[in-house]
mmCIF file of the N, C-alpha and C atoms, coordinates in Angstrom:
data_MODEL
# 
_entry.id   MODEL 
# 
loop_
_atom_site.group_PDB 
_atom_site.id 
_atom_site.type_symbol 
_atom_site.label_atom_id 
_atom_site.label_alt_id 
_atom_site.label_comp_id 
_atom_site.label_asym_id 
_atom_site.label_entity_id 
_atom_site.label_seq_id 
_atom_site.pdbx_PDB_ins_code 
_atom_site.Cartn_x 
_atom_site.Cartn_y 
_atom_site.Cartn_z 
_atom_site.occupancy 
_atom_site.B_iso_or_equiv 
_atom_site.pdbx_formal_charge 
_atom_site.auth_seq_id 
_atom_site.auth_comp_id 
_atom_site.auth_asym_id 
_atom_site.auth_atom_id 
_atom_site.pdbx_PDB_model_num 
ATOM 1   N N  . MET A 1 1  ? 147.332 101.955 25.389 1.00 0.00 ? 1  MET A N  1 
ATOM 2   C CA . MET A 1 1  ? 147.783 100.257 25.987 1.00 0.00 ? 1  MET A CA 1 
ATOM 3   C C  . MET A 1 1  ? 146.333 99.570  26.378 1.00 0.00 ? 1  MET A C  1 
ATOM 4   N N  . THR A 1 2  ? 146.428 98.306  26.037 1.00 0.00 ? 2  THR A N  1 
ATOM 5   C CA . THR A 1 2  ? 145.359 97.503  25.985 1.00 0.00 ? 2  THR A CA 1 
ATOM 6   C C  . THR A 1 2  ? 145.619 96.568  27.422 1.00 0.00 ? 2  THR A C  1 
ATOM 7   N N  . ASP A 1 3  ? 144.531 96.449  28.314 1.00 0.00 ? 3  ASP A N  1 
ATOM 8   C CA . ASP A 1 3  ? 144.576 95.139  29.132 1.00 0.00 ? 3  ASP A CA 1 
ATOM 9   C C  . ASP A 1 3  ? 144.243 93.981  28.725 1.00 0.00 ? 3  ASP A C  1 
ATOM 10  N N  . LYS A 1 4  ? 145.102 93.023  28.121 1.00 0.00 ? 4  LYS A N  1 
ATOM 11  C CA . LYS A 1 4  ? 144.334 91.702  27.792 1.00 0.00 ? 4  LYS A CA 1 
ATOM 12  C C  . LYS A 1 4  ? 145.011 90.541  28.877 1.00 0.00 ? 4  LYS A C  1 
ATOM 13  N N  . THR A 1 5  ? 143.876 89.472  29.308 1.00 0.00 ? 5  THR A N  1 
ATOM 14  C CA . THR A 1 5  ? 143.933 89.014  30.233 1.00 0.00 ? 5  THR A CA 1 
ATOM 15  C C  . THR A 1 5  ? 144.719 87.410  29.559 1.00 0.00 ? 5  THR A C  1 
ATOM 16  N N  . PRO A 1 6  ? 145.959 87.231  30.055 1.00 0.00 ? 6  PRO A N  1 
ATOM 17  C CA . PRO A 1 6  ? 146.418 85.838  29.370 1.00 0.00 ? 6  PRO A CA 1 
ATOM 18  C C  . PRO A 1 6  ? 145.809 84.576  29.341 1.00 0.00 ? 6  PRO A C  1 
ATOM 19  N N  . ASP A 1 7  ? 145.780 83.916  28.404 1.00 0.00 ? 7  ASP A N  1 
ATOM 20  C CA . ASP A 1 7  ? 145.431 82.951  27.851 1.00 0.00 ? 7  ASP A CA 1 
ATOM 21  C C  . ASP A 1 7  ? 145.776 81.201  28.467 1.00 0.00 ? 7  ASP A C  1 
ATOM 22  N N  . ARG A 1 8  ? 147.307 81.635  28.036 1.00 0.00 ? 8  ARG A N  1 
ATOM 23  C CA . ARG A 1 8  ? 147.770 80.478  28.822 1.00 0.00 ? 8  ARG A CA 1 
ATOM 24  C C  . ARG A 1 8  ? 149.083 81.019  29.644 1.00 0.00 ? 8  ARG A C  1 
ATOM 25  N N  . PRO A 1 9  ? 149.976 79.840  30.473 1.00 0.00 ? 9  PRO A N  1 
ATOM 26  C CA . PRO A 1 9  ? 151.039 80.391  31.358 1.00 0.00 ? 9  PRO A CA 1 
ATOM 27  C C  . PRO A 1 9  ? 151.945 81.109  30.362 1.00 0.00 ? 9  PRO A C  1 
ATOM 28  N N  . ALA A 1 10 ? 152.209 81.035  29.393 1.00 0.00 ? 10 ALA A N  1 
ATOM 29  C CA . ALA A 1 10 ? 153.274 81.362  28.656 1.00 0.00 ? 10 ALA A CA 1 
ATOM 30  C C  . ALA A 1 10 ? 152.745 82.784  28.138 1.00 0.00 ? 10 ALA A C  1 
ATOM 31  N N  . ASP A 1 11 ? 151.642 83.046  28.115 1.00 0.00 ? 11 ASP A N  1 
ATOM 32  C CA . ASP A 1 11 ? 151.241 83.881  27.848 1.00 0.00 ? 11 ASP A CA 1 
ATOM 33  C C  . ASP A 1 11 ? 151.347 85.273  29.074 1.00 0.00 ? 11 ASP A C  1 
ATOM 34  N N  . ALA A 1 12 ? 150.971 84.540  30.189 1.00 0.00 ? 12 ALA A N  1 
ATOM 35  C CA . ALA A 1 12 ? 151.094 85.134  31.465 1.00 0.00 ? 12 ALA A CA 1 
ATOM 36  C C  . ALA A 1 12 ? 152.641 85.784  31.508 1.00 0.00 ? 12 ALA A C  1 
ATOM 37  N N  . ALA A 1 13 ? 153.649 84.795  31.221 1.00 0.00 ? 13 ALA A N  1 
ATOM 38  C CA . ALA A 1 13 ? 154.898 85.382  31.500 1.00 0.00 ? 13 ALA A CA 1 
ATOM 39  C C  . ALA A 1 13 ? 155.420 86.757  30.519 1.00 0.00 ? 13 ALA A C  1 
ATOM 40  N N  . SER A 1 14 ? 154.564 86.677  29.200 1.00 0.00 ? 14 SER A N  1 
ATOM 41  C CA . SER A 1 14 ? 155.423 87.617  28.461 1.00 0.00 ? 14 SER A CA 1 
ATOM 42  C C  . SER A 1 14 ? 154.234 88.840  28.874 1.00 0.00 ? 14 SER A C  1 
ATOM 43  N N  . ALA A 1 15 ? 153.088 88.979  29.372 1.00 0.00 ? 15 ALA A N  1 
ATOM 44  C CA . ALA A 1 15 ? 152.386 89.721  29.679 1.00 0.00 ? 15 ALA A CA 1 
ATOM 45  C C  . ALA A 1 15 ? 152.697 90.617  30.823 1.00 0.00 ? 15 ALA A C  1 
ATOM 46  N N  . THR A 1 16 ? 153.687 90.230  31.644 1.00 0.00 ? 16 THR A N  1 
ATOM 47  C CA . THR A 1 16 ? 154.198 90.746  32.935 1.00 0.00 ? 16 THR A CA 1 
ATOM 48  C C  . THR A 1 16 ? 156.063 91.362  32.472 1.00 0.00 ? 16 THR A C  1 
ATOM 49  N N  . ALA A 1 17 ? 156.674 90.573  31.516 1.00 0.00 ? 17 ALA A N  1 
ATOM 50  C CA . ALA A 1 17 ? 157.863 90.909  30.977 1.00 0.00 ? 17 ALA A CA 1 
ATOM 51  C C  . ALA A 1 17 ? 157.932 92.570  30.947 1.00 0.00 ? 17 ALA A C  1 
ATOM 52  N N  . GLY A 1 18 ? 159.109 93.092  31.197 1.00 0.00 ? 18 GLY A N  1 
ATOM 53  C CA . GLY A 1 18 ? 159.221 94.378  31.233 1.00 0.00 ? 18 GLY A CA 1 
ATOM 54  C C  . GLY A 1 18 ? 158.402 95.545  31.558 1.00 0.00 ? 18 GLY A C  1 
ATOM 55  N N  . THR A 1 19 ? 157.339 94.853  32.462 1.00 0.00 ? 19 THR A N  1 
ATOM 56  C CA . THR A 1 19 ? 156.673 95.836  33.276 1.00 0.00 ? 19 THR A CA 1 
ATOM 57  C C  . THR A 1 19 ? 156.732 96.109  34.636 1.00 0.00 ? 19 THR A C  1 
ATOM 58  N N  . ALA A 1 20 ? 156.335 96.735  35.218 1.00 0.00 ? 20 ALA A N  1 
ATOM 59  C CA . ALA A 1 20 ? 156.707 97.045  36.668 1.00 0.00 ? 20 ALA A CA 1 
ATOM 60  C C  . ALA A 1 20 ? 155.251 97.116  37.556 1.00 0.00 ? 20 ALA A C  1 
ATOM 61  N N  . SER A 1 21 ? 154.751 95.799  37.470 1.00 0.00 ? 21 SER A N  1 
ATOM 62  C CA . SER A 1 21 ? 153.423 95.338  37.711 1.00 0.00 ? 21 SER A CA 1 
ATOM 63  C C  . SER A 1 21 ? 153.364 94.728  39.285 1.00 0.00 ? 21 SER A C  1 
ATOM 64  N N  . ASP A 1 22 ? 152.992 95.328  40.165 1.00 0.00 ? 22 ASP A N  1 
ATOM 65  C CA . ASP A 1 22 ? 153.224 94.278  41.174 1.00 0.00 ? 22 ASP A CA 1 
ATOM 66  C C  . ASP A 1 22 ? 152.113 93.478  41.837 1.00 0.00 ? 22 ASP A C  1 
ATOM 67  N N  . LYS A 1 23 ? 151.142 92.927  40.450 1.00 0.00 ? 23 LYS A N  1 
ATOM 68  C CA . LYS A 1 23 ? 150.235 92.400  40.531 1.00 0.00 ? 23 LYS A CA 1 
ATOM 69  C C  . LYS A 1 23 ? 150.613 90.834  40.284 1.00 0.00 ? 23 LYS A C  1 
ATOM 70  N N  . PRO A 1 24 ? 150.218 89.824  41.099 1.00 0.00 ? 24 PRO A N  1 
ATOM 71  C CA . PRO A 1 24 ? 150.675 88.441  40.845 1.00 0.00 ? 24 PRO A CA 1 
ATOM 72  C C  . PRO A 1 24 ? 150.084 88.296  39.465 1.00 0.00 ? 24 PRO A C  1 
ATOM 73  N N  . VAL A 1 25 ? 150.659 87.314  38.382 1.00 0.00 ? 25 VAL A N  1 
ATOM 74  C CA . VAL A 1 25 ? 149.647 87.080  37.604 1.00 0.00 ? 25 VAL A CA 1 
ATOM 75  C C  . VAL A 1 25 ? 149.892 85.268  37.640 1.00 0.00 ? 25 VAL A C  1 
ATOM 76  N N  . LEU A 1 26 ? 148.576 84.910  37.757 1.00 0.00 ? 26 LEU A N  1 
ATOM 77  C CA . LEU A 1 26 ? 147.948 83.427  38.089 1.00 0.00 ? 26 LEU A CA 1 
ATOM 78  C C  . LEU A 1 26 ? 147.365 82.720  37.007 1.00 0.00 ? 26 LEU A C  1 
ATOM 79  N N  . ALA A 1 27 ? 147.719 81.422  36.570 1.00 0.00 ? 27 ALA A N  1 
ATOM 80  C CA . ALA A 1 27 ? 146.851 80.657  35.554 1.00 0.00 ? 27 ALA A CA 1 
ATOM 81  C C  . ALA A 1 27 ? 145.895 80.051  36.101 1.00 0.00 ? 27 ALA A C  1 
ATOM 82  N N  . SER A 1 28 ? 144.773 80.067  35.540 1.00 0.00 ? 28 SER A N  1 
ATOM 83  C CA . SER A 1 28 ? 143.020 79.569  36.117 1.00 0.00 ? 28 SER A CA 1 
ATOM 84  C C  . SER A 1 28 ? 143.757 77.988  36.253 1.00 0.00 ? 28 SER A C  1 
ATOM 85  N N  . GLN A 1 29 ? 144.409 77.219  35.454 1.00 0.00 ? 29 GLN A N  1 
ATOM 86  C CA . GLN A 1 29 ? 144.917 76.068  35.684 1.00 0.00 ? 29 GLN A CA 1 
ATOM 87  C C  . GLN A 1 29 ? 145.224 76.127  37.258 1.00 0.00 ? 29 GLN A C  1 
ATOM 88  N N  . ASP A 1 30 ? 146.429 76.718  37.483 1.00 0.00 ? 30 ASP A N  1 
ATOM 89  C CA . ASP A 1 30 ? 147.014 76.388  38.896 1.00 0.00 ? 30 ASP A CA 1 
ATOM 90  C C  . ASP A 1 30 ? 146.251 76.818  40.100 1.00 0.00 ? 30 ASP A C  1 
ATOM 91  N N  . ILE A 1 31 ? 145.017 77.452  39.809 1.00 0.00 ? 31 ILE A N  1 
ATOM 92  C CA . ILE A 1 31 ? 143.949 77.987  40.847 1.00 0.00 ? 31 ILE A CA 1 
ATOM 93  C C  . ILE A 1 31 ? 143.344 76.630  41.085 1.00 0.00 ? 31 ILE A C  1 
ATOM 94  N N  . LEU A 1 32 ? 142.927 76.187  40.021 1.00 0.00 ? 32 LEU A N  1 
ATOM 95  C CA . LEU A 1 32 ? 141.397 75.244  39.807 1.00 0.00 ? 32 LEU A CA 1 
ATOM 96  C C  . LEU A 1 32 ? 142.169 73.663  39.712 1.00 0.00 ? 32 LEU A C  1 
ATOM 97  N N  . GLY A 1 33 ? 143.452 73.814  39.468 1.00 0.00 ? 33 GLY A N  1 
ATOM 98  C CA . GLY A 1 33 ? 144.199 72.156  40.038 1.00 0.00 ? 33 GLY A CA 1 
ATOM 99  C C  . GLY A 1 33 ? 143.405 71.365  38.675 1.00 0.00 ? 33 GLY A C  1 
ATOM 100 N N  . GLY A 1 34 ? 143.053 71.611  37.850 1.00 0.00 ? 34 GLY A N  1 
ATOM 101 C CA . GLY A 1 34 ? 142.455 70.406  37.193 1.00 0.00 ? 34 GLY A CA 1 
ATOM 102 C C  . GLY A 1 34 ? 140.780 70.415  37.514 1.00 0.00 ? 34 GLY A C  1 
ATOM 103 N N  . SER A 1 35 ? 140.066 70.549  38.170 1.00 0.00 ? 35 SER A N  1 
ATOM 104 C CA . SER A 1 35 ? 138.705 70.660  38.752 1.00 0.00 ? 35 SER A CA 1 
ATOM 105 C C  . SER A 1 35 ? 138.027 72.006  37.675 1.00 0.00 ? 35 SER A C  1 
ATOM 106 N N  . ARG A 1 36 ? 136.639 71.808  38.189 1.00 0.00 ? 36 ARG A N  1 
ATOM 107 C CA . ARG A 1 36 ? 135.852 72.786  37.435 1.00 0.00 ? 36 ARG A CA 1 
ATOM 108 C C  . ARG A 1 36 ? 135.548 73.836  38.337 1.00 0.00 ? 36 ARG A C  1 
ATOM 109 N N  . SER A 1 37 ? 135.861 73.909  39.585 1.00 0.00 ? 37 SER A N  1 
ATOM 110 C CA . SER A 1 37 ? 135.449 74.834  40.434 1.00 0.00 ? 37 SER A CA 1 
ATOM 111 C C  . SER A 1 37 ? 136.442 74.624  41.880 1.00 0.00 ? 37 SER A C  1 
ATOM 112 N N  . ALA A 1 38 ? 136.816 75.912  42.645 1.00 0.00 ? 38 ALA A N  1 
ATOM 113 C CA . ALA A 1 38 ? 137.719 76.075  43.529 1.00 0.00 ? 38 ALA A CA 1 
ATOM 114 C C  . ALA A 1 38 ? 137.147 77.072  44.611 1.00 0.00 ? 38 ALA A C  1 
ATOM 115 N N  . ILE A 1 39 ? 137.191 76.700  45.865 1.00 0.00 ? 39 ILE A N  1 
ATOM 116 C CA . ILE A 1 39 ? 136.847 77.635  46.866 1.00 0.00 ? 39 ILE A CA 1 
ATOM 117 C C  . ILE A 1 39 ? 138.086 78.761  47.179 1.00 0.00 ? 39 ILE A C  1 
ATOM 118 N N  . ILE A 1 40 ? 137.844 79.657  47.238 1.00 0.00 ? 40 ILE A N  1 
ATOM 119 C CA . ILE A 1 40 ? 138.685 81.074  47.474 1.00 0.00 ? 40 ILE A CA 1 
ATOM 120 C C  . ILE A 1 40 ? 138.204 81.501  48.793 1.00 0.00 ? 40 ILE A C  1 
ATOM 121 N N  . LEU A 1 41 ? 139.243 81.471  50.051 1.00 0.00 ? 41 LEU A N  1 
ATOM 122 C CA . LEU A 1 41 ? 138.733 82.179  51.100 1.00 0.00 ? 41 LEU A CA 1 
ATOM 123 C C  . LEU A 1 41 ? 139.523 83.351  51.167 1.00 0.00 ? 41 LEU A C  1 
ATOM 124 N N  . HIS A 1 42 ? 138.306 84.582  51.282 1.00 0.00 ? 42 HIS A N  1 
ATOM 125 C CA . HIS A 1 42 ? 139.049 86.158  51.680 1.00 0.00 ? 42 HIS A CA 1 
ATOM 126 C C  . HIS A 1 42 ? 138.423 86.666  52.474 1.00 0.00 ? 42 HIS A C  1 
ATOM 127 N N  . GLU A 1 43 ? 139.428 87.186  53.444 1.00 0.00 ? 43 GLU A N  1 
ATOM 128 C CA . GLU A 1 43 ? 138.802 88.140  54.829 1.00 0.00 ? 43 GLU A CA 1 
ATOM 129 C C  . GLU A 1 43 ? 137.696 87.314  55.537 1.00 0.00 ? 43 GLU A C  1 
ATOM 130 N N  . GLY A 1 44 ? 137.794 86.003  55.790 1.00 0.00 ? 44 GLY A N  1 
ATOM 131 C CA . GLY A 1 44 ? 137.038 85.209  56.499 1.00 0.00 ? 44 GLY A CA 1 
ATOM 132 C C  . GLY A 1 44 ? 135.797 84.328  55.611 1.00 0.00 ? 44 GLY A C  1 
ATOM 133 N N  . GLU A 1 45 ? 135.614 85.070  54.518 1.00 0.00 ? 45 GLU A N  1 
ATOM 134 C CA . GLU A 1 45 ? 134.226 84.723  53.441 1.00 0.00 ? 45 GLU A CA 1 
ATOM 135 C C  . GLU A 1 45 ? 134.731 83.463  52.243 1.00 0.00 ? 45 GLU A C  1 
ATOM 136 N N  . SER A 1 46 ? 133.951 82.813  52.102 1.00 0.00 ? 46 SER A N  1 
ATOM 137 C CA . SER A 1 46 ? 134.481 81.721  51.020 1.00 0.00 ? 46 SER A CA 1 
ATOM 138 C C  . SER A 1 46 ? 133.809 82.441  49.682 1.00 0.00 ? 46 SER A C  1 
ATOM 139 N N  . TYR A 1 47 ? 134.319 82.140  48.794 1.00 0.00 ? 47 TYR A N  1 
ATOM 140 C CA . TYR A 1 47 ? 134.157 82.462  47.181 1.00 0.00 ? 47 TYR A CA 1 
ATOM 141 C C  . TYR A 1 47 ? 134.253 81.284  46.595 1.00 0.00 ? 47 TYR A C  1 
ATOM 142 N N  . ILE A 1 48 ? 133.278 80.547  45.476 1.00 0.00 ? 48 ILE A N  1 
ATOM 143 C CA . ILE A 1 48 ? 133.253 79.752  44.582 1.00 0.00 ? 48 ILE A CA 1 
ATOM 144 C C  . ILE A 1 48 ? 133.745 80.229  42.999 1.00 0.00 ? 48 ILE A C  1 
ATOM 145 N N  . LEU A 1 49 ? 134.931 79.876  42.504 1.00 0.00 ? 49 LEU A N  1 
ATOM 146 C CA . LEU A 1 49 ? 135.368 80.036  41.609 1.00 0.00 ? 49 LEU A CA 1 
ATOM 147 C C  . LEU A 1 49 ? 135.312 78.796  40.425 1.00 0.00 ? 49 LEU A C  1 
ATOM 148 N N  . ARG A 1 50 ? 134.510 78.921  39.547 1.00 0.00 ? 50 ARG A N  1 
ATOM 149 C CA . ARG A 1 50 ? 133.856 77.990  38.696 1.00 0.00 ? 50 ARG A CA 1 
ATOM 150 C C  . ARG A 1 50 ? 133.958 78.328  37.135 1.00 0.00 ? 50 ARG A C  1 
ATOM 151 N N  . VAL A 1 51 ? 134.123 77.363  36.457 1.00 0.00 ? 51 VAL A N  1 
ATOM 152 C CA . VAL A 1 51 ? 134.516 77.500  34.851 1.00 0.00 ? 51 VAL A CA 1 
ATOM 153 C C  . VAL A 1 51 ? 132.963 76.783  34.389 1.00 0.00 ? 51 VAL A C  1 
ATOM 154 N N  . THR A 1 52 ? 132.450 78.302  33.331 1.00 0.00 ? 52 THR A N  1 
ATOM 155 C CA . THR A 1 52 ? 131.182 77.557  32.858 1.00 0.00 ? 52 THR A CA 1 
ATOM 156 C C  . THR A 1 52 ? 131.378 76.660  31.991 1.00 0.00 ? 52 THR A C  1 
ATOM 157 N N  . ARG A 1 53 ? 129.968 76.294  31.325 1.00 0.00 ? 53 ARG A N  1 
ATOM 158 C CA . ARG A 1 53 ? 130.237 75.471  29.793 1.00 0.00 ? 53 ARG A CA 1 
ATOM 159 C C  . ARG A 1 53 ? 130.996 75.953  29.027 1.00 0.00 ? 53 ARG A C  1 
ATOM 160 N N  . GLN A 1 54 ? 130.993 77.458  28.802 1.00 0.00 ? 54 GLN A N  1 
ATOM 161 C CA . GLN A 1 54 ? 131.481 77.888  27.348 1.00 0.00 ? 54 GLN A CA 1 
ATOM 162 C C  . GLN A 1 54 ? 132.913 78.060  27.812 1.00 0.00 ? 54 GLN A C  1 
ATOM 163 N N  . GLY A 1 55 ? 133.599 78.211  29.333 1.00 0.00 ? 55 GLY A N  1 
ATOM 164 C CA . GLY A 1 55 ? 134.883 78.455  29.252 1.00 0.00 ? 55 GLY A CA 1 
ATOM 165 C C  . GLY A 1 55 ? 135.285 79.385  30.107 1.00 0.00 ? 55 GLY A C  1 
ATOM 166 N N  . LYS A 1 56 ? 134.000 80.692  30.670 1.00 0.00 ? 56 LYS A N  1 
ATOM 167 C CA . LYS A 1 56 ? 134.254 81.589  31.230 1.00 0.00 ? 56 LYS A CA 1 
ATOM 168 C C  . LYS A 1 56 ? 134.475 81.380  32.723 1.00 0.00 ? 56 LYS A C  1 
ATOM 169 N N  . LEU A 1 57 ? 135.128 82.218  33.423 1.00 0.00 ? 57 LEU A N  1 
ATOM 170 C CA . LEU A 1 57 ? 135.255 81.983  34.640 1.00 0.00 ? 57 LEU A CA 1 
ATOM 171 C C  . LEU A 1 57 ? 134.094 83.143  35.563 1.00 0.00 ? 57 LEU A C  1 
ATOM 172 N N  . VAL A 1 58 ? 133.510 82.421  36.540 1.00 0.00 ? 58 VAL A N  1 
ATOM 173 C CA . VAL A 1 58 ? 132.496 83.299  37.415 1.00 0.00 ? 58 VAL A CA 1 
ATOM 174 C C  . VAL A 1 58 ? 133.035 82.977  39.248 1.00 0.00 ? 58 VAL A C  1 
ATOM 175 N N  . LEU A 1 59 ? 132.860 84.092  39.442 1.00 0.00 ? 59 LEU A N  1 
ATOM 176 C CA . LEU A 1 59 ? 133.193 83.910  40.996 1.00 0.00 ? 59 LEU A CA 1 
ATOM 177 C C  . LEU A 1 59 ? 131.818 84.354  42.008 1.00 0.00 ? 59 LEU A C  1 
ATOM 178 N N  . ASN A 1 60 ? 131.745 83.623  42.659 1.00 0.00 ? 60 ASN A N  1 
ATOM 179 C CA . ASN A 1 60 ? 130.398 83.878  43.828 1.00 0.00 ? 60 ASN A CA 1 
ATOM 180 C C  . ASN A 1 60 ? 130.379 83.349  44.760 1.00 0.00 ? 60 ASN A C  1 
ATOM 181 N N  . LYS A 1 61 ? 129.771 84.157  45.486 1.00 0.00 ? 61 LYS A N  1 
ATOM 182 C CA . LYS A 1 61 ? 129.684 84.439  47.149 1.00 0.00 ? 61 LYS A CA 1 
ATOM 183 C C  . LYS A 1 61 ? 129.199 83.244  47.587 1.00 0.00 ? 61 LYS A C  1 
# 
């Protein structure tokens, strides 16, 4: 079994179809809202999720 991260929302839906996963699937576009970065709050701490020039995601504290 391979663990592939979906590239598009349509892929995200098919990635969870037929599985009993309790993990939510979120498209990066939904989190970033068209921006190149977003702040994620977790347990009172702020993290920055950003898209690199190569289109990769990086999460920094």
